[in-house]
N, C-alpha and C positions, 0 to 999 in steps of 0.2 A: 549296131557299129557302123555298117555301111551307111546308114541314114545321118549319122554325125559326119562320119568324112563326107559325104556329098555337101551337107551344109557349110563344113568348114572350108571345103575348097570353093563353094559358091561365094561365100563371105570375103575369102581372100581374092577372088576375080572381082568382085565388086569393087573391093577397097582399092585394089590396084588401078581399076579402071578411073574410079574418082580421081584417086591421086594424080595419074598420068594426065586427065583432061585438065585438073587445076597447075599442073606444071606447064603444060602446053600453053595455057592462055595467059601465064605470067612470063612467058619468055622475054626475048629482046624487045619486041613491041608488045607491052601488054594490051590484052583486049579484055572485053566484060567477059566475066565478073573482077577480074584483077585489077580492074581499074576502079573499082568500090569497094574501098578497104571495109566498109559497114557490113558487106556481103561476103567478100572473099575471106576474110578471117573465120568468121562463122563455119563456112563450108570445109575449110582448109581442117578446122580442130574436129569437127563431126566426121570427117572424112579419115581422119587418122585415129580417134579414140573410139568411137561406137562399134568399129568391127572388132577392134581388140576385146571390149568387154563382150560382144556377142562370141567370139573364139572362146574365150575364157569361161563363159557360162553354158556352153554346149555341152550337154551332158550332166551338168550339176544342177542345171534347174530345169523345171518344166518348161515347155515352148510358151505358154501364156505369161508366166512369171518372167522369163527372158525378156520377151517383147516389151512387156510394160516397162522392165528395168533400162532396156535400150532406149525407148521412146523417152522416160523421164529424163536419162542421162544425156541424151541428144538434145532436149529443150534446155537443160541448163548450159550445156557445152555451147549450144548456139547462143545464148543469151551472153555470157561470158565472152564469147567470141565478138558478137556484136558490139558490147561494151570496148573490146579491145580495140576493135576497127574504128569505132567513133572516136575514141581516146587519139588514134594514130592521126585520124583525119585532121584533128585539131590541132595536132604538133606540127602539121607542115608549115615551115616558117619561112616566108620569102620564096615559093615555089620549090625549096630544096627540103627532101625529109630529112629529119634528126634521126639519128640511131635509136631503133626501139628496143632496148634492154627490156622494157616491160613485157614484150611478146615471147622472148626466152623465158622470163620469170613465170609468165601466166602459163607455158608449154611444162615447164617444171612442176609448178604447184597443182596443176590440173591432174597431171600423170599422179603424183602422189596420192592427191585427194580421191581420185577415180580407183586406185588400187585398194585404198582402205575402204572406202563406200562398197566396192565390189565383193569383198570378204565379209564386210556387215551384211550385206543384201543375199547374198548365197546362204550364211548361216540362218538368216532370218525365213528364209523360203524353206529351207531345209527343216528347221524348227517348227514350221507354221504358226510364228510367233513375231511380233512386231519387234520385240526386244528379247532377243533369244538369251538363255542363261550364260553367263561366262565360263562356267565349268565344261559346257558342251565345245567350247573353242579353245579353250587351254588344257584339256586334258591330253596327256601322253599317247602317243598311238601303242596300239596293242603290241606292236613290235619291238618296243622299247625294253629293255632287259628288266630295268629297275625302276619302279614307279617313284621311291624316294629321291632317286638323283634326276627326277625329270626337271624340275625347275632351273637347277643349275646347269643340266646337260654337261655334265663333266666327264672328261675323256678317261678319267681315271676311275670311274665306276665299273667295279668288277661285275656287276649283275648279281651277286651274291647278298645283298641288303635284304 
């Protein structure tokens, strides 16, 4: 319990420091790495998302599996961030940046993808199988009063079925 607390605090501290440093270099007069979109975008995305995956996985996954998952996700996130940064660098027209709606779309889609992927990875690690059976993820909790009403999650269920 205390070990998870220390790991969570350390992860939050590292994330806060990374985001602070990235915000500091992208201020009024941007300096490196904020002047290089191909480097800044991956750093920003990795600093935003990977610590969240680590925090969500602490206590639910063994350390080695969590490390492998965090590194794999960081590589994919950095690759998508690099692509986004390279695309933004190509959109500079006449020395003026065009509005980059694609960065917001990438952020939202990446958040959804990582949420789904994290749930699947945690289930796969818990079942020790690459493709865990669906009943393991879709069964009602033991505290649910009536297992027949589970799929509908009806509030009218009396628990006597």
